[in-house]
C-alpha positions in Angstrom: -41.4 -52.2 -235.5 -39.4 -49.1 -236.2 -35.9 -48.7 -234.8 -35.4 -46.0 -232.2 -32.7 -43.3 -231.6 -31.6 -43.1 -228.0 -29.8 -40.2 -226.3 -28.1 -40.7 -223.0 -27.1 -37.5 -221.2 -25.4 -37.0 -217.9 -27.9 -36.3 -215.1 -25.2 -34.4 -213.1 -25.2 -31.6 -215.7 -27.6 -28.6 -215.3 -30.8 -29.0 -217.3 -29.9 -26.4 -220.0 -26.6 -28.0 -220.9 -28.3 -31.4 -220.9 -30.5 -30.2 -223.8 -27.6 -28.7 -225.7 -25.4 -31.8 -225.2 -28.2 -34.0 -226.5 -28.5 -31.8 -229.6 -24.8 -32.0 -230.3 -24.7 -35.8 -230.1 -27.9 -36.3 -232.2 -26.3 -34.1 -234.9 -23.2 -36.4 -234.8 -25.4 -39.5 -235.2 -27.4 -38.0 -238.0 -24.3 -37.0 -239.9 -23.0 -40.5 -239.7 -26.0 -42.3 -241.2 -28.2 -41.6 -244.2 -29.8 -44.9 -245.2 -33.6 -45.1 -245.5 -34.1 -47.2 -242.3 -32.3 -44.5 -240.2 -34.1 -41.6 -241.9 -37.4 -43.3 -241.3 -36.8 -43.6 -237.5 -39.8 -42.0 -235.7 -38.9 -42.3 -232.0 -36.4 -40.5 -230.0 -35.9 -41.6 -226.4 -33.9 -39.5 -223.9 -32.3 -41.3 -221.0 -30.1 -40.3 -218.0 -26.7 -41.6 -217.0 -25.6 -40.8 -213.4 -22.3 -39.1 -214.3 -19.4 -39.2 -216.7 -18.1 -42.5 -215.4 -21.5 -44.1 -215.9 -21.8 -42.6 -219.4 -18.3 -44.1 -220.3 -19.6 -47.5 -219.2 -22.7 -47.2 -221.2 -20.8 -46.0 -224.3 -18.4 -49.0 -224.1 -21.4 -51.4 -223.8 -23.1 -49.9 -226.9 -19.9 -50.0 -228.9 -19.6 -53.8 -228.2 -23.2 -54.4 -229.3 -23.5 -55.7 -232.9 -25.6 -53.6 -235.3 -25.8 -50.5 -233.1 -24.6 -47.2 -234.5 -23.1 -45.1 -231.6 -21.8 -41.6 -231.4 -20.4 -39.8 -228.4 -20.0 -36.1 -227.7 -17.2 -34.5 -225.7 -17.8 -30.9 -224.7 -14.8 -28.5 -225.1 -16.3 -26.1 -222.6 -16.2 -29.0 -220.0 -12.6 -29.9 -220.6 -13.5 -32.4 -223.4 -15.5 -34.4 -220.9 -17.9 -37.0 -222.2 -21.4 -35.4 -221.9 -23.8 -37.4 -224.1 -24.0 -40.6 -226.2 -26.5 -41.3 -229.0 -27.3 -44.7 -230.4 -29.5 -46.2 -233.1 -30.8 -49.6 -232.2 -29.3 -49.7 -228.7 -32.5 -50.5 -226.7 -31.3 -53.8 -225.2 -28.3 -52.2 -223.7 -30.2 -49.1 -222.5 -33.4 -50.7 -221.1 -32.5 -50.3 -217.5 -31.7 -46.5 -217.7 -34.2 -44.0 -216.4 -35.9 -41.6 -218.8 -34.4 -38.1 -218.7 -36.6 -35.7 -216.9 -36.4 -32.5 -214.9 -35.2 -33.0 -211.3 -37.0 -30.9 -208.7 -34.0 -28.5 -208.3 -34.1 -27.8 -212.0 -37.8 -27.0 -212.2 -38.9 -23.4 -212.6 -42.5 -22.2 -212.1 -43.9 -20.1 -214.9 -46.8 -17.8 -214.5 -49.6 -18.6 -216.9 -50.6 -15.0 -217.8 
């Protein structure tokens, strides 16, 4: 079974910044690792944390987990607040988090012309 990359982003951020923050932290994770097992990872799983305090808690739990590579991203435009965390092999710690998805207030209808 292949290892997975997990991204946890704050649900309390608007949808656009959630995508951007996820990209920032994935870049940090990829720059930190180059071994063949990591490069061969096929699955990316996006999850939600409730808010910054919850994300801090998740980050601390991931750091304490042996064999898990963890990176965090702090956004300068948000006063260096913690906005996203990425982990390689962090599934056991993250298994109870909800998948990231659009909340109804973030959804926009698009005309299919």
